[in-house]
BALOBA-1460 file (C-alpha; in Angstrom, 3 decimals):
// residues 283
<rec num="1" residu="m" x="235.510" y="-15.970" z="25.864"/>
<rec num="2" residu="s" x="234.754" y="-17.949" z="29.433"/>
<rec num="3" residu="a" x="234.643" y="-14.347" z="31.384"/>
<rec num="4" residu="r" x="233.041" y="-12.937" z="28.534"/>
<rec num="5" residu="a" x="230.371" y="-14.931" z="28.169"/>
<rec num="6" residu="a" x="230.444" y="-14.756" z="32.023"/>
<rec num="7" residu="r" x="229.412" y="-11.183" z="31.424"/>
<rec num="8" residu="v" x="226.954" y="-12.015" z="28.840"/>
<rec num="9" residu="v" x="225.308" y="-14.037" z="30.450"/>
<rec num="10" residu="r" x="224.900" y="-12.358" z="34.357"/>
<rec num="11" residu="t" x="221.993" y="-10.755" z="34.986"/>
<rec num="12" residu="p" x="222.279" y="-7.412" z="36.579"/>
<rec num="13" residu="r" x="221.313" y="-6.379" z="40.434"/>
<rec num="14" residu="t" x="217.624" y="-5.049" z="40.784"/>
<rec num="15" residu="t" x="218.040" y="-2.449" z="43.842"/>
<rec num="16" residu="p" x="214.878" y="-3.202" z="46.249"/>
<rec num="17" residu="n" x="212.067" y="-0.595" z="46.013"/>
<rec num="18" residu="v" x="212.405" y="1.089" z="49.275"/>
<rec num="19" residu="i" x="209.312" y="3.711" z="48.765"/>
<rec num="20" residu="g" x="207.003" y="0.960" z="47.240"/>
<rec num="21" residu="g" x="207.715" y="-1.365" z="50.378"/>
<rec num="22" residu="l" x="207.582" y="1.222" z="52.911"/>
<rec num="23" residu="a" x="203.883" y="2.458" z="51.635"/>
<rec num="24" residu="g" x="203.057" y="-1.071" z="51.706"/>
<rec num="25" residu="w" x="203.770" y="-1.672" z="55.860"/>
<rec num="26" residu="i" x="202.202" y="2.077" z="56.014"/>
<rec num="27" residu="w" x="199.198" y="0.411" z="54.092"/>
<rec num="28" residu="l" x="199.445" y="-2.135" z="55.977"/>
<rec num="29" residu="l" x="198.892" y="-0.409" z="59.523"/>
<rec num="30" residu="v" x="196.058" y="1.654" z="58.175"/>
<rec num="31" residu="i" x="194.291" y="-1.424" z="57.824"/>
<rec num="32" residu="i" x="195.345" y="-3.102" z="60.599"/>
<rec num="33" residu="v" x="194.866" y="-0.095" z="63.358"/>
<rec num="34" residu="p" x="191.291" y="-0.025" z="63.125"/>
<rec num="35" residu="i" x="190.857" y="-3.983" z="62.855"/>
<rec num="36" residu="y" x="193.011" y="-4.225" z="66.499"/>
<rec num="37" residu="y" x="190.789" y="-0.653" z="67.885"/>
<rec num="38" residu="i" x="187.384" y="-2.049" z="67.522"/>
<rec num="39" residu="i" x="188.736" y="-5.949" z="68.989"/>
<rec num="40" residu="v" x="190.424" y="-3.929" z="72.065"/>
<rec num="41" residu="t" x="187.486" y="-2.065" z="72.890"/>
<rec num="42" residu="s" x="184.387" y="-4.712" z="72.402"/>
<rec num="43" residu="l" x="186.528" y="-6.452" z="75.097"/>
<rec num="44" residu="r" x="187.095" y="-3.240" z="77.401"/>
<rec num="45" residu="p" x="184.440" y="-2.423" z="80.300"/>
<rec num="46" residu="e" x="182.508" y="0.368" z="79.164"/>
<rec num="47" residu="a" x="183.470" y="2.299" z="82.996"/>
<rec num="48" residu="d" x="187.064" y="1.912" z="81.371"/>
<rec num="49" residu="y" x="186.469" y="3.309" z="78.029"/>
<rec num="50" residu="y" x="186.858" y="6.686" z="78.408"/>
<rec num="51" residu="s" x="189.541" y="6.110" z="81.416"/>
<rec num="52" residu="e" x="192.728" y="3.925" z="78.879"/>
<rec num="53" residu="s" x="194.704" y="4.251" z="76.077"/>
<rec num="54" residu="s" x="192.541" y="3.788" z="72.901"/>
<rec num="55" residu="l" x="195.288" y="1.082" z="71.966"/>
<rec num="56" residu="s" x="196.237" y="-0.007" z="74.515"/>
<rec num="57" residu="w" x="194.969" y="-3.816" z="75.754"/>
<rec num="58" residu="p" x="192.305" y="-4.034" z="78.236"/>
<rec num="59" residu="s" x="193.627" y="-4.178" z="82.077"/>
<rec num="60" residu="r" x="190.079" y="-6.153" z="82.713"/>
<rec num="61" residu="p" x="189.362" y="-7.915" z="79.333"/>
<rec num="62" residu="t" x="185.570" y="-9.236" z="79.427"/>
<rec num="63" residu="l" x="183.346" y="-10.552" z="77.092"/>
<rec num="64" residu="d" x="180.188" y="-8.356" z="78.587"/>
<rec num="65" residu="a" x="179.353" y="-6.526" z="75.850"/>
<rec num="66" residu="y" x="179.139" y="-9.383" z="73.970"/>
<rec num="67" residu="g" x="176.371" y="-10.639" z="76.323"/>
<rec num="68" residu="e" x="175.124" y="-7.131" z="76.501"/>
<rec num="69" residu="v" x="174.297" y="-7.900" z="72.531"/>
<rec num="70" residu="i" x="173.198" y="-10.658" z="72.486"/>
<rec num="71" residu="a" x="170.440" y="-9.909" z="75.282"/>
<rec num="72" residu="n" x="169.416" y="-7.267" z="73.287"/>
<rec num="73" residu="d" x="167.888" y="-9.289" z="70.788"/>
<rec num="74" residu="f" x="170.384" y="-9.400" z="68.472"/>
<rec num="75" residu="l" x="169.793" y="-12.979" z="67.379"/>
<rec num="76" residu="l" x="166.128" y="-11.604" z="66.186"/>
<rec num="77" residu="y" x="168.192" y="-8.885" z="63.767"/>
<rec num="78" residu="f" x="170.545" y="-11.187" z="62.891"/>
<rec num="79" residu="g" x="167.894" y="-13.868" z="61.738"/>
<rec num="80" residu="n" x="166.372" y="-11.383" z="59.710"/>
<rec num="81" residu="s" x="169.640" y="-10.541" z="57.973"/>
<rec num="82" residu="v" x="170.460" y="-13.845" z="57.119"/>
<rec num="83" residu="f" x="166.620" y="-14.437" z="55.680"/>
<rec num="84" residu="v" x="167.146" y="-10.883" z="53.853"/>
<rec num="85" residu="t" x="170.523" y="-11.716" z="52.264"/>
<rec num="86" residu="v" x="170.011" y="-15.566" z="51.784"/>
<rec num="87" residu="v" x="166.827" y="-14.678" z="49.341"/>
<rec num="88" residu="s" x="168.060" y="-12.218" z="47.860"/>
<rec num="89" residu="v" x="171.324" y="-13.571" z="47.034"/>
<rec num="90" residu="v" x="169.185" y="-17.087" z="45.836"/>
<rec num="91" residu="v" x="166.752" y="-14.964" z="43.430"/>
<rec num="92" residu="i" x="169.973" y="-12.838" z="42.373"/>
<rec num="93" residu="l" x="171.647" y="-15.319" z="41.378"/>
<rec num="94" residu="a" x="169.243" y="-17.660" z="39.279"/>
<rec num="95" residu="v" x="167.569" y="-14.376" z="37.032"/>
<rec num="96" residu="s" x="170.969" y="-13.439" z="36.204"/>
<rec num="97" residu="l" x="172.216" y="-16.648" z="34.926"/>
<rec num="98" residu="m" x="168.973" y="-17.282" z="32.998"/>
<rec num="99" residu="a" x="169.599" y="-14.007" z="31.615"/>
<rec num="100" residu="s" x="173.446" y="-14.181" z="30.821"/>
<rec num="101" residu="y" x="172.634" y="-17.403" z="29.422"/>
<rec num="102" residu="v" x="169.945" y="-16.176" z="26.796"/>
<rec num="103" residu="v" x="172.275" y="-12.967" z="25.958"/>
<rec num="104" residu="v" x="175.095" y="-14.789" z="25.612"/>
<rec num="105" residu="r" x="173.139" y="-18.329" z="23.330"/>
<rec num="106" residu="s" x="170.000" y="-16.229" z="21.705"/>
<rec num="107" residu="r" x="170.715" y="-14.549" z="18.437"/>
<rec num="108" residu="r" x="167.781" y="-12.733" z="18.889"/>
<rec num="109" residu="r" x="168.025" y="-8.672" z="18.702"/>
<rec num="110" residu="s" x="165.557" y="-8.198" z="21.458"/>
<rec num="111" residu="a" x="168.344" y="-10.301" z="23.566"/>
<rec num="112" residu="a" x="170.908" y="-7.492" z="23.158"/>
<rec num="113" residu="r" x="167.920" y="-4.750" z="23.618"/>
<rec num="114" residu="m" x="167.511" y="-6.275" z="27.140"/>
<rec num="115" residu="f" x="171.124" y="-6.848" z="28.072"/>
<rec num="116" residu="q" x="171.796" y="-2.894" z="26.874"/>
<rec num="117" residu="v" x="168.856" y="-2.354" z="29.945"/>
<rec num="118" residu="f" x="170.246" y="-4.089" z="32.088"/>
<rec num="119" residu="l" x="173.628" y="-2.362" z="31.356"/>
<rec num="120" residu="l" x="171.449" y="1.266" z="31.948"/>
<rec num="121" residu="g" x="170.294" y="-0.009" z="35.288"/>
<rec num="122" residu="i" x="174.003" y="0.179" z="36.660"/>
<rec num="123" residu="a" x="174.629" y="4.194" z="36.108"/>
<rec num="124" residu="i" x="170.885" y="4.628" z="38.331"/>
<rec num="125" residu="p" x="171.935" y="5.244" z="42.027"/>
<rec num="126" residu="i" x="169.871" y="3.661" z="44.528"/>
<rec num="127" residu="q" x="169.943" y="7.244" z="46.113"/>
<rec num="128" residu="a" x="167.871" y="8.785" z="43.668"/>
<rec num="129" residu="t" x="165.407" y="6.001" z="43.287"/>
<rec num="130" residu="i" x="165.007" y="6.648" z="47.322"/>
<rec num="131" residu="v" x="161.515" y="8.340" z="46.805"/>
<rec num="132" residu="p" x="159.775" y="6.355" z="43.737"/>
<rec num="133" residu="v" x="160.756" y="2.868" z="45.617"/>
<rec num="134" residu="y" x="159.836" y="3.881" z="48.631"/>
<rec num="135" residu="y" x="155.373" y="4.829" z="47.322"/>
<rec num="136" residu="l" x="155.472" y="1.430" z="45.310"/>
<rec num="137" residu="i" x="156.573" y="-0.437" z="48.506"/>
<rec num="138" residu="i" x="153.262" y="1.529" z="50.152"/>
<rec num="139" residu="q" x="151.194" y="1.105" z="46.964"/>
<rec num="140" residu="l" x="152.218" y="-3.111" z="47.452"/>
<rec num="141" residu="g" x="151.292" y="-3.373" z="51.133"/>
<rec num="142" residu="l" x="155.117" y="-4.377" z="51.781"/>
<rec num="143" residu="y" x="156.145" y="-1.293" z="54.024"/>
<rec num="144" residu="d" x="157.921" y="-2.301" z="57.562"/>
<rec num="145" residu="t" x="158.041" y="-6.578" z="56.121"/>
<rec num="146" residu="l" x="161.005" y="-8.084" z="55.082"/>
<rec num="147" residu="w" x="159.791" y="-8.779" z="51.211"/>
<rec num="148" residu="a" x="160.090" y="-4.808" z="51.131"/>
<rec num="149" residu="l" x="164.278" y="-4.973" z="51.772"/>
<rec num="150" residu="i" x="164.346" y="-8.231" z="49.472"/>
<rec num="151" residu="l" x="162.910" y="-6.594" z="46.167"/>
<rec num="152" residu="p" x="164.830" y="-3.255" z="45.871"/>
<rec num="153" residu="s" x="167.631" y="-5.310" z="46.809"/>
<rec num="154" residu="i" x="167.137" y="-7.768" z="43.950"/>
<rec num="155" residu="a" x="166.120" y="-5.240" z="41.254"/>
<rec num="156" residu="f" x="169.500" y="-3.045" z="42.277"/>
<rec num="157" residu="a" x="171.842" y="-6.095" z="42.325"/>
<rec num="158" residu="i" x="170.579" y="-7.578" z="39.166"/>
<rec num="159" residu="p" x="172.430" y="-5.263" z="36.184"/>
<rec num="160" residu="l" x="175.745" y="-5.838" z="37.424"/>
<rec num="161" residu="s" x="175.448" y="-9.628" z="38.200"/>
<rec num="162" residu="v" x="174.067" y="-10.069" z="34.601"/>
<rec num="163" residu="l" x="177.319" y="-8.012" z="32.976"/>
<rec num="164" residu="i" x="179.769" y="-10.506" z="35.270"/>
<rec num="165" residu="l" x="177.552" y="-13.417" z="34.179"/>
<rec num="166" residu="t" x="177.459" y="-12.857" z="30.673"/>
<rec num="167" residu="n" x="180.987" y="-11.710" z="30.255"/>
<rec num="168" residu="f" x="182.642" y="-14.832" z="31.851"/>
<rec num="169" residu="l" x="179.719" y="-17.163" z="29.412"/>
<rec num="170" residu="r" x="181.456" y="-15.345" z="26.423"/>
<rec num="171" residu="d" x="184.467" y="-17.646" z="27.495"/>
<rec num="172" residu="v" x="182.839" y="-21.062" z="27.318"/>
<rec num="173" residu="p" x="183.526" y="-22.236" z="23.759"/>
<rec num="174" residu="v" x="180.476" y="-22.318" z="21.580"/>
<rec num="175" residu="e" x="181.731" y="-25.727" z="20.649"/>
<rec num="176" residu="l" x="180.883" y="-27.520" z="24.429"/>
<rec num="177" residu="f" x="177.167" y="-25.699" z="23.759"/>
<rec num="178" residu="e" x="176.601" y="-27.492" z="20.105"/>
<rec num="179" residu="s" x="177.900" y="-30.923" z="21.878"/>
<rec num="180" residu="m" x="175.250" y="-30.369" z="23.962"/>
<rec num="181" residu="r" x="172.702" y="-29.681" z="21.404"/>
<rec num="182" residu="v" x="173.601" y="-33.207" z="19.924"/>
<rec num="183" residu="d" x="173.540" y="-35.352" z="22.385"/>
<rec num="184" residu="g" x="169.563" y="-34.278" z="22.332"/>
<rec num="185" residu="a" x="169.629" y="-31.652" z="25.797"/>
<rec num="186" residu="g" x="167.561" y="-28.801" z="26.315"/>
<rec num="187" residu="e" x="167.619" y="-25.194" z="26.708"/>
<rec num="188" residu="w" x="167.654" y="-26.185" z="30.875"/>
<rec num="189" residu="r" x="169.618" y="-29.292" z="30.778"/>
<rec num="190" residu="t" x="172.561" y="-27.338" z="28.977"/>
<rec num="191" residu="l" x="172.239" y="-24.338" z="31.495"/>
<rec num="192" residu="w" x="172.533" y="-26.757" z="35.010"/>
<rec num="193" residu="s" x="174.635" y="-29.301" z="33.383"/>
<rec num="194" residu="l" x="177.402" y="-26.938" z="31.642"/>
<rec num="195" residu="a" x="176.761" y="-23.144" z="31.961"/>
<rec num="196" residu="l" x="176.397" y="-23.634" z="35.742"/>
<rec num="197" residu="p" x="179.712" y="-25.915" z="36.759"/>
<rec num="198" residu="l" x="181.762" y="-24.036" z="34.582"/>
<rec num="199" residu="t" x="180.516" y="-20.085" z="35.006"/>
<rec num="200" residu="r" x="180.937" y="-21.261" z="39.514"/>
<rec num="201" residu="p" x="183.826" y="-18.972" z="39.467"/>
<rec num="202" residu="a" x="182.085" y="-15.759" z="38.185"/>
<rec num="203" residu="v" x="178.709" y="-17.693" z="40.452"/>
<rec num="204" residu="v" x="181.058" y="-17.569" z="43.592"/>
<rec num="205" residu="t" x="181.561" y="-13.876" z="43.223"/>
<rec num="206" residu="v" x="178.544" y="-12.506" z="42.193"/>
<rec num="207" residu="a" x="176.943" y="-14.054" z="45.808"/>
<rec num="208" residu="v" x="179.581" y="-12.783" z="47.893"/>
<rec num="209" residu="y" x="179.553" y="-9.149" z="46.893"/>
<rec num="210" residu="n" x="176.104" y="-9.607" z="46.846"/>
<rec num="211" residu="a" x="176.015" y="-10.716" z="49.882"/>
<rec num="212" residu="l" x="178.211" y="-8.188" z="51.048"/>
<rec num="213" residu="q" x="176.276" y="-5.350" z="49.898"/>
<rec num="214" residu="v" x="172.973" y="-6.549" z="50.854"/>
<rec num="215" residu="w" x="174.473" y="-7.584" z="54.841"/>
<rec num="216" residu="n" x="175.518" y="-4.261" z="54.720"/>
<rec num="217" residu="g" x="172.588" y="-2.445" z="53.110"/>
<rec num="218" residu="f" x="171.661" y="0.927" z="55.689"/>
<rec num="219" residu="l" x="169.737" y="3.003" z="53.256"/>
<rec num="220" residu="f" x="166.550" y="0.438" z="52.418"/>
<rec num="221" residu="p" x="166.462" y="-0.652" z="56.105"/>
<rec num="222" residu="l" x="166.145" y="2.778" z="56.897"/>
<rec num="223" residu="v" x="163.201" y="3.758" z="54.759"/>
<rec num="224" residu="l" x="161.454" y="1.396" z="54.064"/>
<rec num="225" residu="t" x="160.928" y="-0.568" z="57.628"/>
<rec num="226" residu="q" x="160.084" y="0.669" z="60.689"/>
<rec num="227" residu="s" x="159.191" y="-1.600" z="64.158"/>
<rec num="228" residu="a" x="161.975" y="-3.724" z="65.982"/>
<rec num="229" residu="e" x="160.429" y="-6.725" z="64.546"/>
<rec num="230" residu="t" x="161.760" y="-5.934" z="61.189"/>
<rec num="231" residu="r" x="165.206" y="-4.387" z="61.654"/>
<rec num="232" residu="v" x="168.515" y="-5.771" z="60.833"/>
<rec num="233" residu="l" x="172.305" y="-5.979" z="61.651"/>
<rec num="234" residu="p" x="172.974" y="-1.973" z="60.278"/>
<rec num="235" residu="l" x="170.088" y="-0.746" z="61.918"/>
<rec num="236" residu="s" x="170.805" y="-2.752" z="65.482"/>
<rec num="237" residu="l" x="173.264" y="-0.096" z="66.569"/>
<rec num="238" residu="w" x="170.678" y="2.177" z="67.289"/>
<rec num="239" residu="a" x="170.145" y="-0.135" z="70.081"/>
<rec num="240" residu="f" x="172.862" y="0.724" z="71.915"/>
<rec num="241" residu="q" x="173.001" y="4.416" z="72.690"/>
<rec num="242" residu="g" x="171.010" y="5.982" z="75.146"/>
<rec num="243" residu="e" x="169.096" y="9.755" z="75.200"/>
<rec num="244" residu="f" x="173.157" y="11.243" z="76.138"/>
<rec num="245" residu="s" x="175.516" y="9.058" z="75.534"/>
<rec num="246" residu="v" x="176.862" y="5.685" z="73.390"/>
<rec num="247" residu="n" x="177.792" y="2.542" z="74.585"/>
<rec num="248" residu="v" x="180.720" y="2.582" z="72.476"/>
<rec num="249" residu="p" x="182.284" y="-0.946" z="73.523"/>
<rec num="250" residu="a" x="178.667" y="-2.603" z="72.608"/>
<rec num="251" residu="v" x="178.540" y="-1.415" z="69.674"/>
<rec num="252" residu="l" x="181.656" y="-2.228" z="68.302"/>
<rec num="253" residu="a" x="181.078" y="-5.773" z="69.975"/>
<rec num="254" residu="a" x="178.159" y="-6.606" z="67.399"/>
<rec num="255" residu="v" x="180.146" y="-4.899" z="64.377"/>
<rec num="256" residu="v" x="182.382" y="-7.937" z="65.421"/>
<rec num="257" residu="l" x="179.548" y="-10.294" z="65.251"/>
<rec num="258" residu="s" x="177.457" y="-8.944" z="62.164"/>
<rec num="259" residu="v" x="181.265" y="-8.820" z="59.962"/>
<rec num="260" residu="l" x="182.240" y="-12.598" z="61.217"/>
<rec num="261" residu="p" x="179.003" y="-14.481" z="58.709"/>
<rec num="262" residu="i" x="180.803" y="-12.341" z="55.922"/>
<rec num="263" residu="l" x="184.070" y="-13.098" z="56.980"/>
<rec num="264" residu="a" x="183.163" y="-16.759" z="56.663"/>
<rec num="265" residu="a" x="182.360" y="-16.214" z="52.894"/>
<rec num="266" residu="y" x="185.032" y="-14.523" z="51.592"/>
<rec num="267" residu="v" x="187.424" y="-17.175" z="52.910"/>
<rec num="268" residu="i" x="185.123" y="-19.585" z="51.171"/>
<rec num="269" residu="g" x="184.921" y="-17.913" z="48.387"/>
<rec num="270" residu="r" x="188.362" y="-15.720" z="47.793"/>
<rec num="271" residu="r" x="189.980" y="-17.942" z="45.314"/>
<rec num="272" residu="q" x="187.429" y="-17.669" z="42.526"/>
<rec num="273" residu="l" x="186.930" y="-14.059" z="43.332"/>
<rec num="274" residu="v" x="189.697" y="-12.797" z="41.023"/>
<rec num="275" residu="s" x="188.781" y="-15.128" z="38.019"/>
<rec num="276" residu="g" x="184.962" y="-14.483" z="38.438"/>
<rec num="277" residu="l" x="185.395" y="-10.389" z="38.004"/>
<rec num="278" residu="t" x="188.253" y="-10.133" z="35.683"/>
<rec num="279" residu="a" x="186.507" y="-12.751" z="32.974"/>
<rec num="280" residu="g" x="185.701" y="-11.394" z="29.530"/>
<rec num="281" residu="f" x="187.531" y="-8.401" z="30.294"/>
<rec num="282" residu="g" x="190.816" y="-8.887" z="29.027"/>
<rec num="283" residu="k" x="189.722" y="-8.856" z="25.524"/>
């Protein structure tokens, strides 16, 4: 009986997933190799770029490309990108959180209609509206200003942000809102003291996602700005293109420097990204 019981309790052996593991290593190489190429090329002198292997470590590693990038008004473009991104994300979070709170807590039909309008905005691509946006910016007298980048970025980011925050707010127990009301708290106090702390993962998700979109935005800066004073980082790469050649190490050094702020934002908020994106969608 003991041997028979041992056979029953014994767990079956699982064969290793060789194909899945091999596919995972291949995908890791697909991701790592371009990053490695960008880093080693940014450390390579421009004169050695065409004479050395692309993936070999530089024989004369140098930071000259980074110095050239910083000397070529990189700090100005960096400051413009920081200003546009910070202002856009702050306004997006404020408007989206208030709109999501109204959609979840209000019992009026207008709140449901407003949410449907926000969902409709997700289906409108930016490329299809660039001409009306350009005309509107011209009429407002904002062409070639940083506000010409901020206002459209806010408008196109609000629909998806409202969707994420609304699904997260719906997971908050109704009893918590009722207890705040019994204690005499108004809507603004409930929003600030209850809704905002409980939706922190979704707020971080929206902040990181929209910061990434605004920081890497290329279409709006290309169409709505012109002068070097309003240039942002995605357009600053043009500064390293000559008439007949391109300074590839300088371009990739600019790419490395421009990625660092977004990488830092991702490292800070990575723990709450998944929970914020998946909130409310499992029901």
